[in-house]
N, C-alpha and C positions, 0 to 999 in steps of 0.2 A: 312511508316505512311501516310494514307490517307490524302487529302485535308480535309475532314469533320471531322476527327479525331483532325487535327492539330487546326481547327477553334472552335472544344468547347473546348481544353484543355487552347486555347488563352482566351475564354471566361470564363471560371473558375477562371484562374488566376486573370483577371479583376476583377471580382466579388470579390475575396480575396482580392485584395490590397485597394477597396473600402471598404470593412469590417472594415480593419486593419486602414484606415482613420477615419472610424467613432468610432472606440472605444475609451474610454476617457483615456486621460493617466494621466491627474491629478485631482485633487478636489475630490469630494465626489462623491457617486452614490447614484442615489433613487431607484434603483432596489433592491432588496435582497440580501445578499452579500454570500449565501450559495454556488453559483456557483463558484463565482470567488476565494472564498476564499479555498473551498475544492479541486478544481481541480489540486491543486498544488505537484508538484512531489516530495518537498521537504521531505515530512513525509515518505518517501519510502526507503529502501533498508539498508544494512549493514551500510555504512558510515554514514548515517545520524542519526542511532539509537548509533553508537560508540561516532561520535562526540559529540552528547549530553551530552554522560555520561563523556566524557573526560573532556568538558567544565564545567560540574558540579563539576567533582574534583579538577579542578583548582580554581575553586571559593571558594568552601568551604575551602580549603588550606590558598589561601590569604586572608580569610575574616572569621576568627576564632571567632569574638564576633559581637555581636548584631550590634554594631557601625560600625564594617567593613562592615557587612552586608549590611545596609543600602546605606553607602557611595558607595559600587559597584554598586549596583541598583541605584543610582542616577547618578552613571557615564552613566550608560549603558542607561538610560531615556535619559540624554542630549545627548548622541550619536545618539538617534533616533530620535531625534527633538523633544522632551518634554520641556517644559518650567517650570521652579521651580516658584511657588507661595508659599510667606510666609502665613503660619496660621495669623501671626500676623498684615496680611495687608487686606484692603479690596481688594476684589474681582470683582469689577464694570467691570475690563475689560477682566475676562473670559465670554466669550460668546460662542466659539465652538473653538476647536482644542484640543491638545495636553498638558496636565497637569501633574503636581505629587508635592506635597506637603508632608513636614516632620513633625512631632514634637518628641523633647528631643531627635533626635539623633536614635531613635530605633523604630517609628512608622510612616509607609510612604505609602501615597495614590497616587495611579497614576491614571488617567482616559483620555478617549478620549470623546470629545462632538461635535456630528455632529451639523450644521448649523440650522438644522430644528427640533431639537428635543422638544417634547412636553413632559408634567410631564405625560399626560396619558398613555404615551408608558411606561415609568418606567424607571428603570437601570437594566443591567445585570452586574452581581458584582461577583468577587469571593474574600473571604475571607481568609487568614492564619496566622499563627503564625510564626514569625523568630526568637524568642528566643530560646536558646537550653540548656540541662542542663551543667552545670559547675560548678566549685567551685568558689565562690565570694572573693576576699579579705576582711577581715573584716575592718571596721573604725580603729582598732587598730591591727595591726596585730604582732606587738612584743610579742615575746614568749621567757621565760626563756632559755638558752641554754641549753641541757642536756649533760653532759660529753662532751662538745665541739662541739655536732650536732647542728646547726642551724635550729631553727623550724620556721613555718608561720603558724599564725592564720588565716584559711579561714572559711567559712560557706557553705554548701551545698544548691545549687540552685536547687528546686524540689529534685528529688529523687537519691542524688548524694552521695560521701564519702562512699559509700559503695563497697563490693570488688572488682567490676568493674572497679574501681578507682584506685586499689593495682598497683603498680610495670608497672605503665604507664609513659612515657616521658611526664612531664608537660609544658607546655610554660606559657608565662603570657601576656595580652594582653588588651585593651580596650580604655579608654576614659581617658585622662589626662587635668586638665585644670590649665594651666599655666597663670603668670601674665608677660606681656611683660615690661623690664626692663626702656622704656623709657615714654610710653604713660600710665602706670599702669593699661592700659585694660586685662582684663582676655579672654585668646583666649582657644580652645580646641583642642587638637593634639590627633591623633591615635597612639596606639604602638602597636608590633606584635612582640615576641622574635623569631618565627618560623623562621628556623627550629631548634634554639636553644632553649633546655628544661632548665629549672632553678630548678625543683623539681621532687621530687619521693616520692610515699608515699610506703615506704616498707612493705612487708608483713611478716608475721612470719613464717619461715620454719615449715614443718609438725614435724618434731623430737623433738619440744618442747611439742608434745601431745595435750592436752585439750584448752589450751589456743591459738592453732593455730586456731581452728575450728572457732571462732565466734559464736554469732554475735559480733561485735566490737563495740566501744565506738565512736561515729563520733567525739566527742570533744578531746577525749583523746587517742586514737589508730587510728584514722584516719588523722594524721597530716604530713603535707608534710615537707618533709627535703630538706632544700636549702642550705646548705654548711656544712663544719666542720673546728672548729679554735682550734681544741685542739692539734695541734702540736708544738704552742709557735712559729714558724717562720712565721707569717703573717708580712705582710710589709705593712700593710695598714695602710694609713696616718690616723690620729685622725680628730675628728670633725672639722669643721673650724666654725669660728663665722659667715661667710657667709651663711653656711649651715643652720645654726640656725634660719635663718630668715624664713624659710618654715614653715609654720603652721603644716605641716606632721612631722616636726623633732621631734622624741621621740615617735611617733605612730606607725611608722615601721622603721623595720632594716636599720641601716643608709646604709649597702651595696646595700639593695633593691632599696631604694632612690636614690643611684647613677647609679645605672643601669636601673631605668625608667629612669631618667633624660638623661641619654646617648641615650636611643632609642628614646627619644622625640627631642633631641638636643638641651636641655636646660641645664641651672644650677640647681642645687637642691634649690639652693634659691627662683627660678621661681615657682617650685611646690606648687599648691595651694591645690589640691583637686583630687581624683581619683576611679575610676570607673571600676577595673579591674577582669580580669576573670584567671582564670588556665585552662587549656585546651590541650587535648592529640595533640602533633605535627606532629605526623605520618600521612602522605598524605595517601588519598584514593588512590584505584587501581581497575582496572576490573580483576576479580578472577574466578577461575574455570576452567576445562580442556578446553572448548571452550568459556571462558569468560563468562559465562550466567550471572555472579553475579558482583557487583558494591560493594566493601567492605570500608567505610569509617565512618570517625565520624560526629557527629552533623547531622545526616539524618532526624531528628525530629526536627522542619519541616522545615528544609532548601529545602527539595524534592520539597515539593507542591509549596512553594513560589517561587522558583528558574522556574518550570515550568509555574507557572501564569504568572510571568513580562516577559520572553519570549514569552509566547503565545500573550499576549498583543500588546509586541512590534511586533511581525509577524501581527497580526491583523490590524494592525497601517500601515504596511510596505509592506505586499503583495499583496495588493489589496485597489479598491476603498473603503472608509470605508463609509458605509450607513448614509445619511445624519439625519436619525432620530435615530442617535447611541448615548447612554450614557454608556460607558464601564468602568469597575473600576476593579483594583486591590488594595486590603487593605491588608497591612502587619502589624502585630501587635506583641507588647511585651507581655511577664508574662503572658501567656497561662499556662505554667506548673507549675505557683503557684496561678491561678483564674482569673486572666485577669481584677483584680479591681484595675485599674490603669490609672491615664489619658492619658500613652501609652497603656494603654491593649484594648481588646476590647469592654469593657464595659466601654470605657473612651469616645468615641462617636466621635472620629475623621471622620470616615465613614457618620454617619449621619449628620456631620456638612458641609463636601464635599457637599452631595447631596442638603443639605438645604440651601445653599448660591448658588448654581449653580439656584436651583428653584425659589431662591428670585432675582436672576438677570435676568431672564428669563421672570419671571411670577408673580411677585411680592411675598412679604414675608407672607405667609397665612400659619397657622398651618395646614388648609385642604386640601390646595395643596401640602403639604409633605407628608400628611398622603395617599392621593390618588395618588402619586408617588410610596410609598412602596407598596401600594396594590397591584400596576401593576408591579412589580418588582421581579425578581427572583435572588437569593443569592445562591452560591455555597459556604459553608463552608469546605475548601480543607485541609485534615490533613491526616497524615498517617495512616495506620491501618496494622493489623497482618496477617503477611503473615503465611502460613502453616508451620509450623516446623516438619519434618517428624519423629524427634527423640521424639515428645510429641504429637503423632496424636489423642489420647483420650481427650485430654483437647479443642479439636475443635469439632464444632457441624456439622455434616455431612450438604453437599451442602452450605456449608460458610467456605471454605476452600481457601483461595486466593493462587494463584502460581506467581511465577515470569513471567515476558514477556508476559503476556497476555493482560493486559489490568486495569485501573484503578478501585477501587473497592467501591462500596456504602456501607456506615458504616448504621448498622440499629439497633435498641434498641426498646424494647417494654416500657421501663421505662424512655425515653426521654431523655438518657445521649447524644442521637444523634437528631437531628432535623428533618431528613426525613422521611415525611409522604407519603401516599399511591399517590396522586397526584405529589409529587416531584420524586416518585421511577417511576412512568410512564413518566414522561416528561425526564427523563434521559436516560430512557431505548429508547426514540425515538430520543435523539438527538446523542445516540450512533449509532443506526441503521442509521440515514441520513449522518453520519459522517464516516460510516464504521467501526466503534471502536466495542471492545469488553468490554462488564462491566462482573466484578466477585461483589460477595456480602459476606459480613461478620455481622456474629451475634453471641454475646456470648452464651457460654451454661448456663442454669439456675441456675449452681452450680459455677457459677464465676462471679467475678466483672467487669462491663465495666468502660472502662475509659471514659474521655468527651472531648468535642470538644468546641470551641467558636459557634458553631451553635446554640446549644440553646440559648446563650445571643442575639446574632445578630438577630435570628429570632423573640424573645420576645421584644427587643427594638426596633424594627422597622415595625414588623408586615408583613414583607417580606417574602413569600415562602422561606425556606431555606433547600438545599439539601445538606447532609454529604456526602462525598466521597472522596478519597486519595490513593496515592501510596501506597502497601501492602511495608512492609518491616519486615525482621527478626531481633531477639532481642533488640526489642524496650527498651529504657532507658537504655540501655549499652551503654559504652563511646565509643564501636565501632561496627556498625551495617551493614546490608547487604539487597541491594534490587536488582532486575532485573536490567541487564546491557540495557534493552531497555525500562524499566517503565518511564523514564524521558522522553525520545522522546515519548513514547505513551500519557503521561499525557498532553505534550505541544500539542500536534495534538489536542487532546479532548478537553483541554480548549479553543484551538483558535475554534473549531466547536462549542463550547458553544457561545462564543460571536457573530459567523456569524448567530445561527439559532433560538438561544432561544426563541427571540419574537416570531417568527412564529409558533415555536412548542407550547410554552405556550399559544398564541392566542386559538387554539385547544380546550382548556380545560375550555373556559369561566368564569363563574363567581366561578368554583369550588375552 
C-alpha cells in the first residue's frame, strides 16, 4: 500500500471519528426522524418476523382478557421508560417525555411529547380496540342442575355463543374485586385459569338429525357445562358461615366461587364482585408447511393493538425523538358492542389526553384544541378481511388482501370506514417512504360492511382519520388466522407513520 493511500485512509478514519463524536447520543433531535428511524435493520429478515409473531402468541396466551391486556401493555411501557399519570390527578407535571394513562383497567392511552411541541403541529395517533369476543359471566350465573350436569349462566359479548364456540376448551379469567380483611379496602386482582379449562359447550351429534343442525338458542342450547354431580360420591364440604359473608354467595355456584377465590389467593368471604370471561385456552401457533400463517384466538383486535404499542416503544427507543413530536397510541374497550361507554372510543379519553397537554403548554382554550385536531392525523387500526380462497366469489376484484404482504387500507363508500381520498393518498405516500406495500379492501355491493372506531374518532375530533389494519381469516371465529409476517410488517408501518406523518401531511396543505 502506498504512502498516499495510507494517508488517505487515515484521513477518512479521522473524519468518521469526528462525525461519530458529533452524533447525538441522548436527548431529542431537531431534525426529521425519517432517516434515523427507517434506516434500522431491525425490520428485515426471517428472525424479525418470527420473533414478532412468537412474541404476539405469548402475549395473547398470557393476556386472555382485556384486563390482562392492559396490565401487559402497562408493564411493557414501564420497562420502556414511560411514566404513569392518573386520570384522576392534575397533569401539571406533564410537559415533555413519555407517559401513559388508564381508565377502568380496559382503556389505555400512551404518548410521547417532545419539548418543543406546538399545538399547530397537531398529533399523530393510532387508535385501536383491545376488547375481543368472549362469553361474559352473568351477574347471577347459577343455573339449576340438569340430571347432575352443572351448568353456568353466561352472556354473549358481541357475536359469540354460536357454533364456533361449541366443543372448545374454555377457561375463565378477568377482574376480581376483593376486600382486605384488615383494612376493609377493596382491591382488584386478575385471575386466569389457563391452561386449565373449566367449561365446554357440547354440540349435539349429527345422529340426532334435525335438532343437531341449528340455529341454536343462545340462552338454552349454548350453555357451558362446568361439572357433574350426579354420582352421589361428592365429598365437597358444605357452605360455611364465613363463605356466606361474600355478597356473591348464592349468585354463583359455590364451587365456582371457591375456584375463583383459589386463583385470586383469597377466601370466598373476601370476594366482592367479578367481571369474568370464558375464553379459548388453546395457545396460538405458527402453521402451514412453511409457517406462512399464525393461528390464534382473539386476533380481533389484539393484532393491531400489539403492533401499535410496540411501534410506539420502538419509535421512542430506536432513535432520537423529534422535539416537535406528539405521538399517541390509544387502546379502547367495547368496540365490538358499539363503543358507547366511558372506556370506549366514544368515551373521550383520547380527546382528554390531548386537551390536557394543550392546556398545560398553551392554555385551556377550545379554539387551541380545535386547531390541534385540525392539524392532526389519526390511524384507526383494525383488522379487516383476508381473501378466503374457498369463497372467492364474495370478494371484490382487486380488493382481496393476502397474507405477508402489508397492511390493508379499509375503504367504504357508505362511511363505515373513515378513509377519504386525501387519507388514501397520505397512506400511500407513507408506505412509499417506508418501503412498505399496501393492500386494499372494499366490500361488494351485495354484502354488508362491518365498522370500526374510525368514524367515531374523526367525527368527535375533526381530525382526518385513516382506516387500515392487518388482514385476517375467520373474523369473529373463536380462532382465526393471519400471516406470520403481518405483525412485523404492521409494526414497521406504524413506526414509519410516527416518523414521517407530519412531513407527508404538510404536502397536502389545507386539503
